C-alpha positions, 0 to 999 in steps of 0.5 A, a space after each residue: 412545485 419543487 421540494 425545498 432542498 436541505 443543504 445541511 444534508 450535503 454540508 459535511 460531504 461537500 466540506 470533506 471534498 473541499 478539505 481533500 481538494 485542498 489538503 492533498 495537493 498542498 501537503 503533496 507539494 510541501 512533501 508532507 503526508 496528507 494524514 497530517 493535513 486531514 488530522 489538522 483539518 479535523 481539529 480545525 473544523 471540528 467541535 473543539 475548533 471552529 465549532 466553539 464559535 458557533 454560539 457567537 457566530 452562527 454562520 461558522 456552522 457551515 464551515 464545521 463538521 457538526 455530526 461526529 457520530 455520523 462521520 465516525 460511522 463512515 470513517 470506520 470503513 477507512 480502517 476497514 479498507 486499510 486492513 483489506 489492502 494490508 491483507 492483499 499485500 500479504 502472501 505466503 511467499 513474502 511472509 516466508 522470506 521475511 519471517 525472521 524479521 516479521 515474527 522475530 523482530 516485529 513480535 519482540 518490538 511490540 512486546 518490549 515497547 508494550 511492557 516499557 510504555 505500560 509500566 510508566 502508564 500504570 503509574 498514572 491510570 492504576 489499572 492493569 487493563 488500561 495500562 496494557 492497552 496504552 502500552 500496546 497502542 503506543 507500541 504501534 507505529 504509523 504504516 500510513 506515513 512511514 511506508 510512503 516516506 520510505 517509498 519516496 526516499 526509495 529505501 524500501 528495499 534497503 536493510 533498514 527499509 525491510 526491517 521497518 516494513 516487517 515490524 509494521 507488518 507484524 503490527 498490522 497483524 496484531 491490530 485485529 486481535 487487539 480490537 477483538 480483545 477490547 470488544 470482549 472487555 467492553 465495560 458497558 457489557 455484562 461482566 466478562 469471565 474467563 468462561 464467557 471470553 473463551 466462548 466468544 473466542 470460540 465463536 470468533 474462531 468458528 466465524 473466521 473458519 466459515 469465512 475462510 472456507 467460503 471465501 476459498 470456494 467462492 472468491 476465484 469463480 466469482 471474479 472469473 465470472 466478473 472479469 469475463 464480462 470485461 466491465 470496469 464498472 462491474 469489476 469495481 463493484 465486485 471489489 466493493 461488495 467483497 469488502 462490504 460483505 466480509 466486513 459485515 459478516 465479521 461484524 454480525 459474528 461478533 468480530 470487528 468489520 476490519 478483521 473481516 476485510 483483512 481476512 478477505 484481503 488475505 484470501 485474494 492475495 493468493 489469486 491472480 486478481 490481487 493486483 487488479 483488486 488492489 489498484 481498483 480499491 486504492 482511491 476508496 481507501 484513500 478517501 475513506 482513510 481521509 474521512 477516518 483521519 478527519 474524524 480523529 482530528 475532530 476529537 482532538 481538543 487543541 485548547 486542552 493542549 494549550 492548557 498543558 503544552 509542556 506536559 504533552 510535548 514531554 510525554 511525546 518526546 519521552 515516548 519517541 525516545 524510549 521506543 527508539 532506544 529499545 528498537 535500536 538495541 533490538 535491531 542489532 541482534 537481527 543483523 542491522 548495523 549501527 546506521 540501519 538500526 538508528 534509522 529503523 529506530 527513528 522511523 518506528 519511534 513515533 506512534 501511529 494511526 492504530 494507536 488512535 483506533 485502539 485509544 478511541 475504542 478503549 475510551 468508548 468501551 470505558 477501559 481508559 478514562 476520557 481525560 487521559 485518553 484525550 491527552 494520549 491522542 494529542 501525544 499520538 498526533 504530535 509524534 505522527 507529525 514529527 515522522 517526516 522530520 525524524 525520517 530526514 534526521 534518520 537519513 543524515 544520522 545513518 550517513 554519518 554512522 556509515 562514514 564512521 563504520 570501518 570498511 569491511 569487504 564482505 559488508 561492502 556487498 549490499 544484501 539481496 532485495 526482498 524481491 530481486 529485480 524482475 522483468 514485467 511481461 505485458 501480455 501473455 499470449 503465444 508471444 508472451 509465453 515464449 518470452 517468459 520461457 526464455 526468461 525462465 531458461 536464463 534464470 531471470 525472474 519475471 511477472 506476466 499480466 494479461 487481460 484474458 481471465 481464462 488464459 490467466 487461470 490456465 497459466 496459473 494452474 501451470 505454475 506461471 507467475 501470471 496476474 489479471 490486470 490492465 498494464 495501461 494503469 500506472 497504479 497497476 504497474 506500480 502494484 506489479 513493482 515497476 519501480 524495481 523492475 529491470 525491464 518491460 516487455 510488451 507483447 500485446 497485438 493492438 497498437 493502441 493497447 501497446 501505446 497505452 502501456 508504453 505511456 503508462 510505463 514512462 509516466 512511472 519511470 523514465 529509465 526503465 528498459 522497454 522492449 515492445 512488439 510492433 505491427 509494422 515499420 510505421 508502428 515501430 517508428 511511432 513506438 521509438 518516438 514514444 521512448 521505447 528502447 527496442 521495437 520489433 516489427 512483425 513484418 520485418 522480423 518474419 522477413 529476416 527469419 525467412 531470409 536466414 532460413 533460405 540462406 542457410 538452406 542453400 549452403 551459405 556458412 551459418 556465421 555469415 548468415 547470422 552476421 548479415 541478419 544482425 547487421 540488417 536488423 541494426 540497419 532497420 532499427 536505425 532507420 525506424 528510430 530516425 523516421 519520427 524525430 519531428 516533435 510536432 508530428 509526434 503521435 501520443 498515446 494516453 493511458 487508458 483508464 479502463 479494466 477489460 476494454 
């Protein structure tokens, strides 16, 4: 006889997956960040929402999250994965390019906003520690909402976009030490003295040194061994293992799990596997962040908002206003004009997801009173809900200020982007290396990707910008910057692999220039039908080069030879483009969802 199944044990995972299945597509269609949907779902389905009706209607228990503690433990990994991906996005080159904005504008923004908000908070909480933590929490903005909004508006490479990204980057860097400080000041622990705090700080520094030292020695050989198996499942398991192990080592050492994951991300950011790891981790980060925001929503008491709605709305408005004013005037000395400063200020003015983490940790540690903390969580959530609307307002205000600004010939030239438009080379064998060499000679920046880990390691030792990964992943192409790329060159030698990369690239961008290697004239015709701009068949190109060599060797003038070769090549191209024009016979390649095959 089969054992009875306890359906309650599966209730919360099923309820969360159902929530994600509804929230993500619905809010995507409405062009609103799913973060707000998860927060709303948590508030509705949590103990302060439908949970209040359980005594009168017991069946509602099946529609609510009844285990906040268990959900919060799983939700912690959402923050862990978020900081891991932030660490992967960091590189010394990016920090060097943006160092003035990151460590100048970003640090001053956090400091000045902390002081301003903390002074007002001190009148309410009457303790310096609580006021400082509230000030720091509200000084941070929402990376999870602001960056997707900028990406959707294609504003990341504008001056205001770079300033916003730099401030968010510094804020993300500041989160780990803030969480460590809260843990050290935990009121539930024995009284903290300066000496004990320094001891804890020294232990943390020693633990970080051990993690960094072991990571530098182990991570690259470990991923070389994993990628040599060409198993996508093993690669995914390796990525998750690295995140979990470093997080748990940090936790055992007295640090936060998020800090350990952040360090692991930084260590991987300088390897050839950073883009492939980032692509693999993204789905897990998205789901676990969803759990995190649901757990935050569960702690929101909507009825408490209904008791004092005007007060909470007034505090939320005041917070956005005071931060926006500070950020606006701070932006001007860093080279932003009035329009760019206004856009940056409105994007960074609201609170963010790390404010929820810091306030939650501060309340759990007894550093911020629960009643005040609950109201501040509501204030933070309301400001986050306002971000998409403030982003639209910022664009309109920016356009108006731009029109009023006097025209300056020097200012009419747009600033160079953070990463100049480059060419992506898919496949870095003999053909790809030659293409890369010609691009380098003409001073055209490029990024190459390849699936052979040994080749990638060899070329990176030679100083070439080569990364391990599969170009048939749309997510991986996004990680390689296809949105800003000037062109994509495909030098792979397998028709199915070439077709998969073309399909993935066209899925991401319909306007990017694609030049591809082709096996023969039939394969070239198929590629033209898929939308490549130029297909170079190996057989035809070899014949043309042989013809050029023999004509030049027998004395035909070189000018006539080159002209006739170009003319013949154009004739071949026109014939191949016209071969597969019938749509019913069109051959399609679907992007492969594998790594290593």
